[in-house]
MARKOLZA-27369 format. One record per residue: residue in three letters; x, y, z of N, C-alpha, C, O, CB in turn. Coordinates in steps of 0.1 Angstrom, whole numbers, plus 5000, padded with zeros to 4 digits. Last residue first. Glycine has a CB too. Layout:
# residues N
ALAXYZXYZXYZXYZXYZ
...
This chain:
# residues 292
SER499247985230499047905218498147785221497947705212500347865212
PHE499948135252498648175245498448095233497648125225498648315242
SER502348065263501248085272499848095265498848075271501448205282
PRO504148065241503847945248502647955257501847855259505047895256
LEU504148355233503448255225503148125233502048075233504348215213
LEU505748535247504348515251503648395245502748335250503548645247
GLN508148525234508148495248506648465253506448375262508648615257
ASP507548605208508048475210508048425225507848315228509548465205
SER506648865213505748765207506248625210505448535214505648795192
LEU508948995223507748975232506848865226506348785234507049105234
ARG510448995200510948925212509748895221509648785226512049015220
ALA508849155183509149015179509648935192509248825193510349015168
PHE508749395197507549325195507849175192507149085196506649385184
GLU511449465194510949435207509649365206509449275214510749575215
GLU511549505166512449395172511949365186511849245190513949445173
ILE509949725162509549595157510349475163509749375165509649595141
SER509949905194510349885180509849745175509349665183511949885180
LEU507550075213508249955211508649945196507949975187507449835214
THR505950295218507350315220508250195217509450195217507650345235
GLU503250235214503950305203505450335206506150385197503250445202
GLY502450085237502750015225503650095215504450045208501549975218
ARG504150215266503050215257503450145244504650145240502450355255
ARG505450065297505550135284504250125276503450045279506750075276
GLY505149915320504550045320504650125307504150235305505150125331
PRO506749685317505249675315504549805314503449815310504749585326
ASP509749705298509049755310507549755308507049805297509449905313
ILE511349425286510449535282509649575295509049495301509449495271
GLU512749185283513449305288512649435283513149535278514849325282
ALA511648945279511949025266512549155270512849235261510649055259
GLN511248865305512248795297512648875284513748865279511548655292
LYS509249055312510549065319511648985310512749035308510448995333
LEU507248975296507749115294509149125300510049185295506749215301
ALA506748725307507248735293507848875290508848885283506048715283
SER505848795332507048715331507648725317508848745315506848565334
LEU503548925326504548995333505948925331506948985329504249015348
ILE502048715315502348835307503548905313504448955306501148925306
ASP501848545337502548495325503048615316504148615311501648395316
GLU500348705353501648665358502548615346503648655345501648555369
LYS497848705339498648835341500148805345501048865340498048925351
LYS495948535332497348495329498248615330499348625324497448445314
GLN493448635337493948515345495448485343496048435352493148395341
LYS493548835318493448875332493948755341494648775350491948915336
GLY493548695293494748775297494748805312495748815319494748905289
GLU491948525279492248495293493348575299494148525308492548345295
PRO493448645250492448555256492848515270494048465272492248435246
LEU494448995253494748855250493748765256493148795267496148825256
GLY493349245263493149195249493449055246492848995237494049285240
ASN493949295289492549315285492249255271491149205268492149465284
THR496649245291495749175300494249185295493549085297495849225314
LEU497549425271497749285269496749205278496249105274499149245272
ASN496849685280496349635268496449485266495449415261497049705256
ASN498449675305496949695305496249645292495349565293496649845306
LEU501049655295500449555304498949555304498249455303501049575319
LEU501249895280501349765273500649655282499949575277502849725270
THR498850135291500150075291500049945284498949885281500750055305
LYS496750355270497050255281498350195280499050195269495950145280
ARG496450505249496850575261497150475272497750515282495750675266
ARG495550345228496950405227497350465241498550465244497050505217
GLN494250045227493950175234495350245236496050205245493150155247
ALA495549875209494049885209493650015216492750085211493449765217
PHE498149815205497749955201496249975202495650075198498149975186
SER498249555213499149655220498749795216499049895224500649635216
ILE496649425195496249435209496949545216496449625224496349305217
ARG498249435172496949495172496449525186495849625189495849405164
ILE500449285181500649425178499249495178499149605183501249435164
LEU499249035185499849095196500049245193499749335202501249035199
GLN498648965158497548985168498049065180497349145185497048835173
PHE501248945147500349055143499149075152498749185154499849025129
PHE502148715162502848845162501948965158501949065165504148835153
PHE500348525154500248565168501048705169500548795177500948465177
GLY501148495127499748535131499648585145498948685147498848415129
GLU503848405129503548535123502048585127501848705130503648535108
ASP505648265153504248255148503848395143503548485151503248205159
ILE508348315156507948175156506548165149506348075142507848115170
VAL509948565135509148525147508648385145508548335134507948625148
SER512448785126511948655124511148615137511648635148513148555122
VAL511949105109512349025121511848885118510948855110511649085134
ALA511449185083512349265091512849195104513949215109511649395096
PRO511548905060510849005068511849075078512949015081509748935076
GLU513948925033513348845044512648945052512949065052514448775053
LYS514149115014514348975010513848885020513248785017515948945008
ARG511549375013512749305020512949165015511949095011512649315035
LYS510549594988510349464995511649415001512649414994509749364986
THR510049924994510949834988510849704996511149695008512449894988
LEU507650164988507950044996508849944989508449894978506549975000
ARG507250504987507950384981508150284991508850305001509250434974
ILE504450714983505250644992505950534984505350474975504450575004
VAL503351044979503750924972504750844981505650904987504450954958
ALA500351194992501851174992502051044984501250964982502351155007
SER497951464994498351334990499951324992500651424992497951294976
ASP495551635014496751635006497151485004496751395012497951715014
VAL491951625009493151605017494351615008494251594996493151465024
ASN489751624993489751715005491051715013491251785022488551675014
PRO490651634958490251574970490251664982490751784981491251454973
GLN489151784929490151804940489751724952488551734957490351954943
PRO488251544904487951654912488951664923489651574926486551644919
ILE491551634894490051664893489251534896489651424891489751714878
PHE494651744909493551644906492251704902491951824905493351554919
VAL496351934918496751864905495751744902496051664894498151804906
THR495652044942495352124930495652044917495252084906496152244930
LYS496551914965495251884960494951934946494151884938494151934969
PRO500051824960499051914964497651874958497651804948499352054961
VAL502051564973501351604961500151694965499351654973500851484953
ILE505351484982504051534987503351594974503951654966504151644999
MET507451194980506951324975505551354981504751264984506951334960
VAL508250974994509251034984508751164979509551244974509450934973
THR508450805024507650905017508550975007509551035012506850995026
GLU509350465027509750605027508750685019508350645008511250625022
ALA510050145041509050245036509550385037510250425047507750235045
GLU510849825033511449945038510550055032510350065020512949965034
THR508549555042509249645033510049755040509849765052508149715024
TYR507349385061507649335047508549415039509149375029506349305040
TYR507349545083507749405085508149345071509149275070506549325091
GLN506149775075507649775076508249635079509449615077508049875088
ILE503449705076504049725063505649725064506249685055503649865058
ALA503149655104502749555094503449575081503849485074501149555092
ILE503949895115504749775117504449675107505249605102504449725131
SER502050085106503550105104504249975104505149945096504050215114
LEU499749965117499949975102501449995099501949935089499050085096
SER500050005144500049865139500249865123500849775118498749785142
GLY502050305145501050215150501150075143502150045137499650275148
TYR502950645146503450505146502350415152501750435163504750485154
ASP502250905149501750825137502050675137501450605130502250895124
LYS503650995170502150985172501550905160500450845161501551125172
THR506550805178505850915172504350895172503950775173506350945157
GLY507750575187507750685196507150815190507050915196509150725199
PRO509050435156508650425170508650555178509650635176509450315177
LYS508050615126509050545134508550535148507650615152510450625134
ALA506050585096506350635109507350545117507450425115505050645118
ALA505050515071506550545072506950585086508150605088506950645062
ILE502350495076503050385070504550395073505250305077502750365055
ARG501550745085501450635094502250515089502850445097499950585095
ASP502050895062502750935075502650815084503650785091502151055081
ALA500150785045501650775042502450795054503450725057502050875030
VAL497850875057498150725057499650705054500250615060497250655046
GLU498051145052497951105066498250955067498850905077496551135071
LYS498051165024499251195031499251145046500251095051499451345032
GLN496650895006496351015015497651035023498250945028495150985024
LEU498850804979497750784988497550904997498351004995498050654997
MET500550644952500050774958498850744967497950664964499550874947
CYS503250414954501850454952501550584958502150634968500950344958
VAL505250164945505250314945503850354943503250334933506250374934
ILE506549864957505349944954505650094955506150134965504149904964
GLY508749604946508149694955506949764950506349724940509249804959
ARG509349384931510449444938509949544948510549574958511349524927
ILE507249084934507449224930508649274938509049234948506249304933
PRO505848824935507248844931507548984926507949004914507648744920
LEU503948834965504048844951505448864947506248924955503148954945
LYS502748774991504148744987504348734972504948634967504648614994
GLU500348835001500348724991501748694985501948614977499448764979
GLU500949055017500748925023500748805013501048695017499348925030
LEU501249254998502449215006502149075012503048995011502649315017
LEU498749284986499949274977501149214985501949144980500349404971
LYS497149325009496949215000498249184992498649064991495749234991
MET498149575018498349455026498149325018498849225020497349455038
ILE497349744997498749725000499049595008499949525005499349845008
ILE494549715000495249674987496649654990497249554986495049794977
PRO493849795026493649655022494349615009494849505008492149635020
THR494850075023495449985032495149835028496049755028495050005047
THR493050195003494550195002495150075010495949995005495150325006
VAL490350244999490850105001492350085000492849984997490150014990
TYR489950514997489150445007489550295009489150235018487650445003
TYR491650614977491950634991491250555001491650525012491850784994
PRO492850424950491650484956491850494971492050394978490450404952
LEU496350514942495350424948494050494952494150604956495950354960
ASN498050514915497350624923496150554929495150544923496950754913
ALA500850294914499450324913499050454920499750494930498650214919
VAL502850024906502850174906501350214904500750184894503750234894
VAL504749754914503349804914503449954915504150014924502549744927
MET507149604893506849704903505349734903504749734892507649834901
LEU509449344885508049394886507849494897508349474908507049274888
ASP511649184866511549304875510149364874509749424864512649414870
SER511348964849511748934863511649064872511549044884513148884863
ILE509048834826509648954831510048944846509148904854508749084829
GLU507548624818508948624813509748744819510948764816509048624798
GLY504948664828505748544832507248554829508148514837505248424826
LEU502948834827504248894829505248784832506348814838504248994840
GLU500548704823500748824815502248864816502748924806499948934820
ASN500548464840500048464826500448584817500848564806498448464826
GLU501748554864502248434857501848434842502648404833501748304864
ILE500048774871501548794869502148674860502848694851502248804882
VAL497648634874497748744863499248764860499648774849497048874868
GLY498248484897497948424884498048514872498548474862496448364884
LYS498648694915499748594912499448524899500448514891499848494924
VAL496048794917497148874911498348784907498948814897497548984921
ASP493048724913494248634915495448704909495748674898493948494909
ALA490948984929491648924917492748824922493348834933492349034909
LYS489749124948489248984946490048914935489848794933487748994941
LEU491149354948491049294961490549144959490749064968490149374970
VAL490849454922492149394926492049314939492849224941493149504926
ASP488149374903488549444915489749374920489849254923487349424926
GLU488649404867488449324879488749414891489549504891489349204879
HIS489549404837488349454844488049374856487249274855487149464834
ILE492749494828491949384833490749434841490949514851492749284841
VAL494549604800493549644811492749524815492149454806492649764807
LYS497849634790496649544791495849584803496349594814497149394793
THR500249764768499349784780498249674779497749644768498849924781
ASN501749784745502349714756501549724769502049704780503749754759
PRO500649944726500349804725500849724737500549604739500849744712
TYR499550244728500550174736500150024736499449974745500550224751
PRO497550384715498950404710499950314717501150304713499350544711
ALA495250324731495450254717496850274712497450184706494450324708
LEU494650434754495850354754496150284741497050204740495750244765
THR492350574748493550654753494750574752495850624750493350704767
GLU490450364740490850474731492250544736493150554727489750584731
LYS490350204762490650144749491150254739492050224731489350074744
LEU489650384782491050324782491350264769492550274764491150224793
ILE486950414774487850534774489350484774490150534766487650614787
PRO485850164778485950214764486850334763487550354753484550254759
LEU486350144807486950044797486950104783488050104777486149914797
LEU484950294825486250344820486850264809487850304803487250354832
ARG482650164832482550284824483850334818483850404808481850394832
GLN483549964850483249924836483150054827483450044815481949844836
ASP485949984874484750064868484650034853485450084845484950214871
ILE488249854881486949804886485749864879484749804878486849824901
GLU491149754865490149864866488849804870488349714863490049944853
PHE494549704866493249654871492349764872492549864879493449574884
ALA497049674840496249764849494949694853494249644844496049894843
VAL500249614832498949544834498249624844498749654855499149394838
VAL502649694808501849744819500549664820499849654810501549904818
LYS506049634798504649604797503949654810504549664821504349444796
LYS508549764798508249664788506749634786506249624775509049534791
SER508550124803508649984807508349894796507849934785507849954820
ARG507950384797509150364804509350214808510350184815509250444816
ARG505450414785506650474778507950424784509050434778506550624778
ALA503850304804504050234791505250284784505950204777502750244782
LEU503850504823504450374826504750294813505850234812503550284835
GLN502350694810503750724814504550594817505750584814503750824827
GLU499950554807500650604795502150634799503050594791500050734790
THR499150524834499350404825500250444813501250374810498050344820
LEU498450784842499750724847500150604838501350574836499550674862
ALA496150814825497150914826498550854831499550884825496751024835
GLY493850654821495150614816496250704817497350684810494950584802
ILE491650714834491550734820492950704813493150734802491050874816
GLY492050474859491250594855491150604840490650514833491950724861
PRO493550264869494150344859493350474855493950564849494450274847
GLY493650084894492850204892493450304882493750414885492650274905
ILE496949984896495549964901494750094900495150194905495649914916
GLU499449824876498749944881497349914886496749814881498650054869
ILE502549694874501249664876500549784882501049844892501149534887
ALA505149694849504449764860503049714861502349684851504449924857
ALA508349544843506849554840506249624852506749624863506249414838
SER511549614827510649604838509149594834508849624822510849724847
ASP513349654807513149514810512149494822511949384827514449444814
ASP513749914805513049854794512749704796511949644789513949864781
THR513050004840513849994828513049934817511949894818515249914831
LEU512050214868511850114858512850114847513450224844510350134852
GLU511850354893513150314887512950194878513550084879514150274899
ALA509850474907509750334905510950264899511150144899508550294896
HIS510350744906510650674918510550524917510950454926509650724929
ASP509450804880510950804883511250724895512250654896511450954885
VAL506750794883507350684876508850684878509450584879507050704860
ILE506451034897506050914903506750794897507250704903504450894903
ARG507351214878508151194890507751074897508651004903507951324899
LYS505351194859506651154855507551134867508351034868507351264846
LEU503151304874503151164870504551114866504951004870502251144857
VAL504051564877503851484889503851334885504451254892502451514896
ASN503951644850505251644857505151554870506151484873505651784861
THR501251634842502251534837503551534845504051424846502551574822
ASP498451654860499751714859500751614855501151524862500151774873
ILE496051554868496051634855497351714855497451824850494851734855
LEU494551254880495751354880495751424867495651364856497051274882
PHE491351214894492251194883493351294883493051414885491551194869
ASN489751024917490451154915491451144905492451074907490951214929
GLN487350824930487950864917488451004918487651104918487050844906
GLY486150654949487350734953488050784940489350774940488250664962
LEU483850514945485150454940486350534942487450504938484950424925
SER481950684955482050554961483350484957483850384963480850464959
LYS481850894937482550914951482850784957483850764964481550994960
LYS482550884904481750814915482550834928483650784929481550664911
PHE482151134879482951074890482051004900481051054904483851174897
SER480951074847480851144859481551064870481550944870479251164863
PHE481451114812481851044824481551134836481951244836483351004823
GLY480851144784479851184795480151114808479251064815478451134790
TYR482851114766482150994771481051014782480550924787483250904777
LYS483551384762483251304751482451174755481551134748484551264743
GLU484251464788482951524782482551434770481351404768483251664776
LEU486551324793485451304802484151354795483051284796485651374815
ILE488151434772487851294772486651264781485751184777489151214778
ASP488251704779487751664766487351514766486251484761488751694755
ARG489551694804488151734803487451694790486351654790488051894805
THR492051604796491251524805489751564804488951474804491751544820
ARG492951814780492751674773491851594783490951514778494051604771
ILE493052024799492152034787491851894781490751864779492852124776
PRO494851934819493551964823492551964810491451914811493452104829
THR496651634809496551784809495151814813494251734809497051844795
ALA497351354806497251424819497351574818498151634825498151364829
ILE497851244781496551244786496351344797495251404799496151094790
ASP500051404757499851354771498351354774497651454771500651434781
LYS500151294723499851404733499551344747498851244748498551484728
HIS502951084714501551114715501251224726502051234735500650994718
MET505751134695505251114708503751164708503451264703506151194719
């Protein structure tokens, strides 16, 4: 077994050897605790027949653990300075492939077909750069990739919002958008002390298990998500208030909005954060004829 990358000494040696300096703009925080990495991989429930897609492998600490527990790992790395480092650290693992690309611009579906075409069990496992966590997760879900799910480390505050339930302060449009596609749960909290450099915030690992079908069925998905954004536009305002101010010609169509709320059996005086995803789906279908 090769020496683990994710120890404080080995990480510092690698960074010094290559004269690597962290770029704040890329949100680079490297994990230096092998046990934490192993637990992250445990939550992905990989087998010898699984493949892992990683985003932002850094110097390969998580990549190495994934390579030991799966058939193949494909990692997207945006920072060119890390490519020679990864070439060295991942040399013992021929089942890894690093793609120098920004995952937000990449054709992930194409990469899956070319690199992982024969593997049916795919998981995304990543220590995500905190400044682009939400766009990355939404891209992976909206593109309807053939993945079983996502296990990722992110800011604890964002994890709380993703896994939040109706009626809580963290529940919002992000909770609904992600729970529409997946079942979300926070599986571990990670202290700042296991990273270099230490981030200013605590981190959490969240597991998103993709649903076979979305959580609710709606006539128009685009309108459903627009309605949710409008309902949370000003959290202190009532649903009726947000809808009349946010929907196109909402003020002129106030009677239509009231009628749709009544049909959906939702009190106009409620606030967006009290509605379940099922209630939003009912309301979306009732409102659609007036606003399509």
